[in-house]
N, CA, C and O atoms as a DFTB+ gen file, in Angstrom:
600 C
 N C O
     1  1     179.936      69.497     103.922
     2  2     179.018      69.215     102.823
     3  2     178.742      70.291     101.919
     4  3     178.879      70.037     100.722
     5  1     178.355      71.518     102.275
     6  2     177.901      72.497     101.525
     7  2     179.179      73.175     100.932
     8  3     180.139      73.245     101.699
     9  1     179.332      73.712      99.604
    10  2     180.569      73.930      98.842
    11  2     180.212      75.337      98.341
    12  3     181.114      76.049      97.901
    13  1     178.939      75.777      98.384
    14  2     178.552      77.125      97.722
    15  2     177.175      76.972      97.136
    16  3     176.581      75.894      97.171
    17  1     176.616      78.187      96.535
    18  2     175.180      78.208      96.173
    19  2     175.330      77.861      94.625
    20  3     176.119      78.395      93.845
    21  1     174.312      76.746      94.313
    22  2     174.365      76.217      92.875
    23  2     173.440      77.152      91.977
    24  3     173.727      77.538      90.844
    25  1     172.184      77.472      92.743
    26  2     171.430      78.378      91.947
    27  2     170.558      79.266      92.596
    28  3     170.118      78.940      93.698
    29  1     170.222      80.393      92.060
    30  2     169.342      81.377      92.714
    31  2     168.274      81.763      91.720
    32  3     168.472      81.534      90.527
    33  1     167.192      82.313      92.111
    34  2     166.029      82.750      91.102
    35  2     165.581      84.094      91.256
    36  3     165.599      84.619      92.369
    37  1     165.140      84.759      90.145
    38  2     164.577      85.895      90.208
    39  2     163.360      86.101      89.260
    40  3     163.363      85.554      88.158
    41  1     162.360      86.849      89.649
    42  2     161.141      87.147      88.928
    43  2     161.537      88.316      87.764
    44  3     162.152      89.346      88.041
    45  1     161.108      87.988      86.539
    46  2     161.422      89.075      85.471
    47  2     160.155      89.317      84.717
    48  3     159.394      88.351      84.654
    49  1     159.792      90.410      84.142
    50  2     158.753      90.706      83.426
    51  2     158.799      90.356      81.843
    52  3     157.799      90.110      81.168
    53  1     160.034      90.375      81.405
    54  2     160.235      90.099      80.009
    55  2     161.643      89.326      79.942
    56  3     162.757      89.835      80.058
    57  1     161.330      87.987      79.730
    58  2     162.490      87.077      79.613
    59  2     163.421      87.234      78.784
    60  3     164.567      87.045      79.192
    61  1     163.210      87.616      77.418
    62  2     164.235      88.070      76.344
    63  2     164.942      89.219      76.782
    64  3     166.169      89.195      76.684
    65  1     164.328      90.310      77.292
    66  2     165.025      91.512      77.781
    67  2     166.107      91.104      78.841
    68  3     167.278      91.480      78.800
    69  1     165.563      90.287      79.793
    70  2     166.350      89.842      80.983
    71  2     167.570      89.015      80.560
    72  3     168.697      89.231      81.006
    73  1     167.277      88.058      79.676
    74  2     168.415      87.282      79.247
    75  2     169.479      88.087      78.652
    76  3     170.644      87.784      78.909
    77  1     169.201      89.147      77.834
    78  2     170.219      90.142      77.219
    79  2     170.873      90.646      78.320
    80  3     172.095      90.521      78.402
    81  1     170.160      91.264      79.283
    82  2     170.851      92.074      80.306
    83  2     171.856      91.036      81.111
    84  3     172.868      91.550      81.585
    85  1     171.695      89.872      81.270
    86  2     172.537      88.982      82.063
    87  2     173.504      88.438      81.277
    88  3     174.534      88.138      81.881
    89  1     173.475      88.191      79.949
    90  2     174.359      88.034      79.035
    91  2     175.444      89.228      79.029
    92  3     176.640      88.990      78.858
    93  1     174.992      90.391      79.206
    94  2     176.010      91.536      79.172
    95  2     176.918      91.401      80.165
    96  3     178.065      91.827      80.021
    97  1     176.448      90.706      81.443
    98  2     177.319      90.518      82.554
    99  2     178.137      89.352      82.370
   100  3     178.987      89.009      83.191
   101  1     177.889      88.732      81.288
   102  2     178.882      87.558      80.970
   103  2     178.545      86.086      81.313
   104  3     179.319      85.128      81.317
   105  1     177.081      86.115      81.632
   106  2     176.418      84.866      81.826
   107  2     176.122      84.147      80.554
   108  3     175.866      84.799      79.542
   109  1     176.138      82.969      80.543
   110  2     175.827      82.249      79.364
   111  2     174.537      81.482      79.582
   112  3     174.345      80.947      80.674
   113  1     173.449      81.379      78.401
   114  2     172.286      80.754      78.445
   115  2     172.641      79.361      78.560
   116  3     173.612      78.937      77.932
   117  1     171.927      78.579      79.327
   118  2     171.946      77.176      79.511
   119  2     170.770      76.459      79.128
   120  3     170.783      75.270      78.808
   121  1     169.742      77.191      79.163
   122  2     168.266      76.528      79.078
   123  2     167.219      77.567      78.944
   124  3     167.308      78.616      79.582
   125  1     166.229      77.325      78.143
   126  2     165.370      78.506      77.999
   127  2     164.006      77.827      77.571
   128  3     164.107      76.945      76.719
   129  1     162.808      78.108      78.028
   130  2     161.530      77.674      77.443
   131  2     160.537      78.900      77.494
   132  3     161.022      80.024      77.622
   133  1     159.414      78.768      77.416
   134  2     158.555      79.963      77.289
   135  2     158.670      80.974      78.401
   136  3     158.611      82.170      78.113
   137  1     158.841      80.562      79.729
   138  2     158.744      81.227      80.946
   139  2     159.920      81.309      81.839
   140  3     160.016      82.040      82.825
   141  1     160.883      80.407      81.348
   142  2     162.044      80.315      82.328
   143  2     163.310      80.150      81.529
   144  3     163.424      79.516      80.481
   145  1     164.146      80.745      82.109
   146  2     165.695      80.506      81.480
   147  2     166.579      80.317      82.703
   148  3     166.357      80.824      83.802
   149  1     167.752      79.422      82.347
   150  2     168.914      79.380      83.265
   151  2     169.918      79.964      82.613
   152  3     169.964      79.845      81.389
   153  1     170.873      80.677      83.284
   154  2     172.214      81.156      82.700
   155  2     173.183      80.756      83.667
   156  3     172.997      80.809      84.883
   157  1     174.223      80.355      83.104
   158  2     175.414      79.894      83.868
   159  2     176.036      81.201      84.265
   160  3     176.112      82.218      83.576
   161  1     176.529      80.984      85.661
   162  2     177.333      81.978      86.190
   163  2     178.694      81.367      85.950
   164  3     179.540      81.968      85.288
   165  1     178.912      80.179      86.481
   166  2     180.142      79.461      86.068
   167  2     179.658      77.994      85.670
   168  3     179.047      77.248      86.435
   169  1     179.990      77.719      84.470
   170  2     179.250      76.405      83.902
   171  2     179.704      75.408      84.764
   172  3     180.859      75.329      85.183
   173  1     178.681      74.559      85.059
   174  2     178.660      73.155      85.900
   175  2     178.811      73.468      87.319
   176  3     178.962      72.574      88.151
   177  1     178.772      74.810      87.650
   178  2     178.943      75.049      89.099
   179  2     177.845      75.888      89.777
   180  3     177.434      75.645      90.911
   181  1     177.343      77.021      88.904
   182  2     176.167      77.730      89.482
   183  2     175.516      78.558      88.457
   184  3     176.160      79.043      87.527
   185  1     174.269      78.726      88.606
   186  2     173.534      79.466      87.606
   187  2     172.369      80.235      88.167
   188  3     172.159      80.071      89.369
   189  1     171.660      80.961      87.574
   190  2     170.689      81.783      87.875
   191  2     169.426      81.349      87.120
   192  3     169.498      81.102      85.916
   193  1     168.318      81.254      87.766
   194  2     166.979      80.894      86.989
   195  2     166.277      82.309      86.901
   196  3     166.207      83.021      87.903
   197  1     165.756      82.701      85.677
   198  2     164.861      83.781      85.455
   199  2     163.668      83.275      85.161
   200  3     163.576      82.461      84.242
   201  1     162.452      83.709      85.957
   202  2     161.220      83.263      85.840
   203  2     160.425      84.339      85.248
   204  3     160.275      85.364      85.914
   205  1     159.873      84.244      84.042
   206  2     158.861      85.322      83.700
   207  2     157.435      85.350      84.267
   208  3     156.676      84.385      84.179
   209  1     157.111      86.534      84.863
   210  2     155.913      86.486      85.604
   211  2     155.099      87.716      85.620
   212  3     155.739      88.761      85.498
   213  1     153.938      87.798      85.734
   214  2     153.330      88.945      85.815
   215  2     153.203      89.516      87.347
   216  3     152.561      90.529      87.626
   217  1     153.829      88.807      88.183
   218  2     154.007      89.116      89.636
   219  2     155.378      89.534      89.985
   220  3     155.948      89.021      90.948
   221  1     155.969      90.485      89.216
   222  2     157.415      90.992      89.486
   223  2     157.409      92.085      90.201
   224  3     158.533      92.450      90.547
   225  1     156.371      92.855      90.606
   226  2     156.283      94.051      91.219
   227  2     156.192      93.708      92.895
   228  3     155.466      94.387      93.622
   229  1     156.905      92.727      93.351
   230  2     157.029      92.602      94.656
   231  2     157.894      93.418      95.418
   232  3     159.072      93.438      95.064
   233  1     157.526      94.148      96.466
   234  2     158.428      95.251      97.057
   235  2     159.793      94.718      97.303
   236  3     159.869      93.566      97.731
   237  1     160.864      95.381      97.097
   238  2     162.277      94.950      97.370
   239  2     162.389      94.728      98.885
   240  3     161.802      95.415      99.720
   241  1     163.132      93.787      99.127
   242  2     163.760      93.706     100.463
   243  2     164.955      92.839     100.280
   244  3     164.982      91.942      99.437
   245  1     165.987      93.128     101.114
   246  2     167.258      92.332     100.830
   247  2     167.135      90.878     100.772
   248  3     167.858      90.199     100.043
   249  1     166.123      90.330     101.618
   250  2     165.943      88.957     101.506
   251  2     165.504      88.302     100.271
   252  3     165.919      87.188      99.950
   253  1     164.638      89.005      99.547
   254  2     164.406      88.533      98.194
   255  2     164.833      89.630      97.079
   256  3     165.247      90.753      97.366
   257  1     164.674      89.152      95.815
   258  2     165.080      90.124      94.589
   259  2     166.456      90.484      94.690
   260  3     166.793      91.543      94.161
   261  1     167.345      89.762      95.299
   262  2     168.692      90.222      95.463
   263  2     169.719      89.190      95.035
   264  3     169.582      88.070      95.527
   265  1     170.664      89.380      94.249
   266  2     171.655      88.464      94.059
   267  2     173.135      89.247      94.139
   268  3     173.394      90.336      93.626
   269  1     173.981      88.448      94.875
   270  2     175.361      89.115      94.783
   271  2     176.360      88.095      94.108
   272  3     176.501      86.954      94.548
   273  1     176.981      88.534      93.113
   274  2     178.051      87.724      92.218
   275  2     179.426      88.205      92.761
   276  3     179.795      89.361      92.973
   277  1     180.075      87.067      92.928
   278  2     181.561      87.252      93.540
   279  2     182.553      87.846      92.409
   280  3     182.634      87.306      91.306
   281  1     183.165      88.785      92.691
   282  2     184.288      89.233      91.926
   283  2     185.626      89.113      92.550
   284  3     185.787      88.705      93.700
   285  1     186.587      89.484      91.751
   286  2     188.058      89.675      92.460
   287  2     188.310      90.893      92.865
   288  3     187.850      91.832      92.216
   289  1     189.031      91.105      93.930
   290  2     189.432      92.440      94.226
   291  2     189.989      93.346      93.059
   292  3     189.604      94.508      92.929
   293  1     190.978      92.720      92.156
   294  2     191.464      93.406      91.263
   295  2     190.496      93.785      90.417
   296  3     190.877      94.709      89.698
   297  1     189.264      93.396      90.191
   298  2     188.299      93.903      89.192
   299  2     187.704      95.238      89.668
   300  3     186.989      95.924      88.938
   301  1     188.032      95.573      90.926
   302  2     187.320      96.701      91.390
   303  2     187.895      97.998      90.792
   304  3     187.205      99.017      90.778
   305  1     189.053      97.981      90.336
   306  2     189.597      99.134      89.447
   307  2     189.081      99.372      88.280
   308  3     189.085     100.512      87.816
   309  1     188.580      98.366      87.658
   310  2     187.820      98.592      86.300
   311  2     186.369      98.455      86.196
   312  3     185.779      98.792      85.170
   313  1     185.716      97.928      87.312
   314  2     184.300      97.632      87.467
   315  2     183.376      98.701      86.830
   316  3     182.536      98.378      85.990
   317  1     183.560     100.097      87.281
   318  2     182.617     100.915      86.927
   319  2     182.638     101.287      85.443
   320  3     181.643     101.647      84.814
   321  1     183.939     101.156      84.922
   322  2     183.989     101.304      83.382
   323  2     183.279     100.092      82.597
   324  3     182.556     100.302      81.623
   325  1     183.571      98.666      83.156
   326  2     182.977      97.641      82.715
   327  2     181.510      97.734      82.649
   328  3     180.873      97.397      81.651
   329  1     180.891      98.278      83.920
   330  2     179.371      98.499      83.681
   331  2     178.856      99.461      82.802
   332  3     177.830      99.373      82.127
   333  1     179.837     100.597      82.881
   334  2     179.353     101.686      81.962
   335  2     179.349     101.100      80.507
   336  3     178.340     101.202      79.809
   337  1     180.546     100.455      80.035
   338  2     180.551      99.872      78.685
   339  2     179.163      99.024      78.276
   340  3     178.783      98.878      77.114
   341  1     178.554      98.553      79.331
   342  2     177.384      97.610      79.203
   343  2     176.206      98.471      79.015
   344  3     175.290      98.011      78.333
   345  1     176.075      99.802      79.580
   346  2     175.027     100.563      79.659
   347  2     174.231     100.281      80.894
   348  3     173.002     100.353      80.893
   349  1     174.975      99.942      82.007
   350  2     174.554      99.640      83.280
   351  2     174.822     100.700      84.278
   352  3     175.974     101.045      84.540
   353  1     173.625     101.302      84.926
   354  2     173.933     102.380      85.723
   355  2     174.029     101.906      87.254
   356  3     173.139     101.212      87.746
   357  1     175.105     102.298      87.947
   358  2     175.218     101.942      89.293
   359  2     174.155     102.807      90.150
   360  3     173.803     103.945      89.843
   361  1     173.690     102.062      91.307
   362  2     172.550     102.745      91.916
   363  2     173.115     103.090      93.492
   364  3     174.051     102.445      93.966
   365  1     172.551     104.000      94.118
   366  2     172.865     104.361      95.499
   367  2     172.574     103.253      96.268
   368  3     171.515     102.648      96.099
   369  1     173.561     102.843      97.271
   370  2     173.357     101.796      98.073
   371  2     174.065     102.302      99.470
   372  3     175.115     102.944      99.492
   373  1     173.380     101.940     100.534
   374  2     173.804     102.195     101.903
   375  2     174.084     103.657     101.977
   376  3     175.036     104.081     102.633
   377  1     173.284     104.427     101.325
   378  2     173.467     105.921     101.140
   379  2     174.749     106.572     100.588
   380  3     175.090     107.749     100.708
   381  1     175.555     105.312      99.799
   382  2     176.589     105.791      99.130
   383  2     176.286     105.899      97.504
   384  3     175.897     104.914      96.875
   385  1     176.475     107.031      96.960
   386  2     176.163     107.426      95.616
   387  2     177.083     106.475      94.695
   388  3     178.078     105.838      95.039
   389  1     176.431     106.564      93.339
   390  2     177.378     105.836      92.553
   391  2     178.873     106.236      92.410
   392  3     179.752     105.416      92.147
   393  1     179.080     107.503      92.595
   394  2     180.452     108.107      92.600
   395  2     181.236     107.523      93.783
   396  3     182.437     107.285      93.646
   397  1     180.614     107.288      94.915
   398  2     181.260     106.745      96.000
   399  2     181.697     105.222      96.008
   400  3     182.457     104.752      96.854
   401  1     181.141     104.522      94.987
   402  2     181.279     103.117      94.848
   403  2     182.472     102.757      94.006
   404  3     182.960     103.582      93.234
   405  1     182.921     101.614      94.132
   406  2     182.624     100.552      95.258
   407  2     182.627     101.088      96.298
   408  3     183.074     102.227      96.437
   409  1     182.027     100.245      97.460
   410  2     182.290     100.760      98.870
   411  2     182.606      99.531      99.679
   412  3     182.469      98.381      99.261
   413  1     183.074      99.898     100.969
   414  2     183.525      98.794     101.832
   415  2     182.546      98.558     102.937
   416  3     182.226      99.463     103.707
   417  1     182.081      97.372     103.015
   418  2     181.165      96.954     104.057
   419  2     181.990      96.344     105.093
   420  3     182.799      95.454     104.835
   421  1     181.766      96.882     106.437
   422  2     182.372      96.243     107.644
   423  2     181.501      95.246     108.199
   424  3     180.673      95.623     109.028
   425  1     181.556      93.967     107.860
   426  2     180.807      92.918     108.188
   427  2     181.531      92.232     109.300
   428  3     181.979      91.115     109.043
   429  1     181.707      92.695     110.427
   430  2     182.714      92.177     111.302
   431  2     182.685      90.674     111.464
   432  3     181.602      90.107     111.606
   433  1     183.753      90.044     111.450
   434  2     185.132      90.455     111.573
   435  2     185.707      90.810     109.940
   436  3     186.837      91.215     109.662
   437  1     184.717      90.565     109.090
   438  2     185.328      90.573     107.552
   439  2     185.048      92.012     106.900
   440  3     184.196      92.790     107.328
   441  1     185.748      92.214     105.985
   442  2     185.471      93.574     105.062
   443  2     185.286      93.017     103.611
   444  3     186.051      92.230     103.055
   445  1     184.192      93.532     103.113
   446  2     184.059      93.220     101.572
   447  2     183.802      94.525     100.968
   448  3     183.361      95.508     101.563
   449  1     184.144      94.441      99.623
   450  2     184.039      95.725      98.731
   451  2     182.961      95.279      97.652
   452  3     183.068      94.243      96.996
   453  1     181.923      96.168      97.544
   454  2     180.878      95.838      96.541
   455  2     180.508      97.097      95.795
   456  3     180.825      98.210      96.215
   457  1     179.769      96.883      94.576
   458  2     179.111      97.831      93.746
   459  2     177.614      97.307      93.544
   460  3     177.391      96.097      93.510
   461  1     176.585      98.263      93.411
   462  2     175.261      98.019      93.204
   463  2     174.653      98.453      92.038
   464  3     174.866      99.583      91.598
   465  1     173.784      97.517      91.397
   466  2     173.015      98.177      90.459
   467  2     171.711      97.231      90.278
   468  3     171.577      96.272      91.038
   469  1     170.722      97.507      89.242
   470  2     169.612      96.817      89.132
   471  2     169.487      96.257      87.835
   472  3     170.030      96.804      86.875
   473  1     168.743      95.097      87.702
   474  2     168.388      94.318      86.445
   475  2     167.148      95.190      85.812
   476  3     166.673      96.060      86.542
   477  1     166.720      95.052      84.793
   478  2     165.530      95.749      83.989
   479  2     164.274      95.769      84.934
   480  3     163.511      96.734      84.932
   481  1     164.086      94.695      85.727
   482  2     162.995      94.648      86.492
   483  2     163.150      95.274      88.049
   484  3     162.218      95.158      88.844
   485  1     164.268      95.872      88.376
   486  2     164.475      96.379      89.715
   487  2     165.060      95.463      90.574
   488  3     165.172      95.769      91.761
   489  1     165.498      94.262      90.125
   490  2     166.056      93.285      91.153
   491  2     167.546      93.791      91.414
   492  3     168.323      94.183      90.543
   493  1     167.790      93.709      92.759
   494  2     169.162      94.245      93.157
   495  2     170.145      93.252      92.737
   496  3     170.061      92.056      93.015
   497  1     171.134      93.820      92.017
   498  2     172.322      93.042      91.721
   499  2     173.616      93.716      92.333
   500  3     173.805      94.925      92.197
   501  1     174.501      92.897      93.011
   502  2     175.494      93.189      93.628
   503  2     176.865      92.425      93.266
   504  3     176.910      91.195      93.280
   505  1     177.831      93.113      92.985
   506  2     179.156      92.480      92.650
   507  2     179.994      92.845      94.034
   508  3     180.035      93.945      94.584
   509  1     180.682      91.561      94.464
   510  2     181.205      91.732      95.837
   511  2     182.380      90.897      95.798
   512  3     182.452      89.924      95.048
   513  1     183.362      91.269      96.632
   514  2     184.779      90.518      96.901
   515  2     185.186      90.750      98.281
   516  3     185.238      91.845      98.842
   517  1     185.486      89.548      98.798
   518  2     186.259      89.672     100.205
   519  2     187.562      90.370     100.195
   520  3     188.427      89.905      99.453
   521  1     187.871      91.542     100.990
   522  2     189.115      92.209     101.178
   523  2     189.653      92.199     102.213
   524  3     190.718      92.817     102.232
   525  1     189.299      91.666     103.254
   526  2     190.062      91.728     104.584
   527  2     189.419      91.301     105.839
   528  3     188.257      90.899     105.779
   529  1     189.973      91.336     106.854
   530  2     189.573      90.842     108.335
   531  2     189.795      92.046     109.311
   532  3     190.081      91.747     110.470
   533  1     189.711      93.191     109.028
   534  2     189.932      94.230     109.943
   535  2     188.542      95.059     110.156
   536  3     188.564      96.268     110.386
   537  1     187.622      94.490     110.083
   538  2     186.239      95.264     110.133
   539  2     186.002      95.845     111.447
   540  3     185.156      96.731     111.566
   541  1     186.744      95.382     112.547
   542  2     186.557      95.877     113.833
   543  2     187.004      97.443     113.924
   544  3     186.500      98.275     114.678
   545  1     188.037      97.659     113.013
   546  2     188.579      98.854     113.100
   547  2     187.816     100.024     112.379
   548  3     188.074     101.219     112.526
   549  1     186.657      99.395     111.427
   550  2     186.003     100.256     110.634
   551  2     184.592     100.654     111.544
   552  3     183.918      99.808     112.132
   553  1     184.355     101.841     111.531
   554  2     183.047     102.285     112.177
   555  2     181.753     102.432     111.250
   556  3     180.638     102.589     111.748
   557  1     181.965     102.373     109.885
   558  2     180.951     102.704     108.923
   559  2     181.350     102.341     107.671
   560  3     182.517     102.009     107.465
   561  1     180.409     102.365     106.687
   562  2     180.704     101.926     105.207
   563  2     181.489     103.181     104.726
   564  3     181.294     104.336     105.104
   565  1     182.376     102.763     103.860
   566  2     183.210     103.871     103.271
   567  2     183.610     103.495     101.752
   568  3     183.619     102.354     101.290
   569  1     183.930     104.656     101.089
   570  2     184.201     104.313      99.731
   571  2     185.423     103.513      99.599
   572  3     186.379     103.738     100.341
   573  1     185.460     102.563      98.678
   574  2     186.746     101.569      98.509
   575  2     187.954     102.342      98.405
   576  3     188.982     102.051      99.015
   577  1     187.812     103.496      97.504
   578  2     189.164     104.356      97.262
   579  2     189.726     104.928      98.614
   580  3     190.944     105.038      98.757
   581  1     188.815     105.306      99.644
   582  2     189.280     105.749     100.815
   583  2     189.799     104.554     101.665
   584  3     190.797     104.808     102.341
   585  1     189.348     103.432     101.739
   586  2     189.635     102.217     102.374
   587  2     191.192     101.745     101.901
   588  3     192.016     101.264     102.679
   589  1     191.407     101.972     100.534
   590  2     192.645     101.587      99.955
   591  2     193.666     102.670     100.367
   592  3     194.839     102.310     100.471
   593  1     193.348     103.953     100.610
   594  2     194.319     104.906     100.977
   595  2     194.603     104.959     102.415
   596  3     195.446     105.761     102.817
   597  1     193.978     104.177     103.239
   598  2     194.167     104.229     104.659
   599  2     195.489     103.430     105.125
   600  3     195.792     103.380     106.317
């Protein structure tokens, strides 16, 4: 029955600024009113809701204020430049500096490569792709460039 996630929602302090940020990531505005905007991730398949609120400063926890967008593995080669061209800074994640990312997560039995940054309100944004099923062989998180070289 379930085929994927249709929508996710984040709190934002300035709806106009947040719309501009997510449009830089390639999302397309689908609907907007005074305090809410929906942007298509994939038109007709998935979107994100941005809710302007004065209650944005909820402490971060991975279970809230986090969105992971799927990318293709071939995009990992250019993802840093793509983010830099949009003025988006990579943040340290899992003790891996921006220079060490993308990183590989051994979520046994699967491996995923990801890179992390924040939106203007500090919501955690992840770009992630499935890369293999050998996570049992990995002891820890490693930079993708090291994983490719193994």
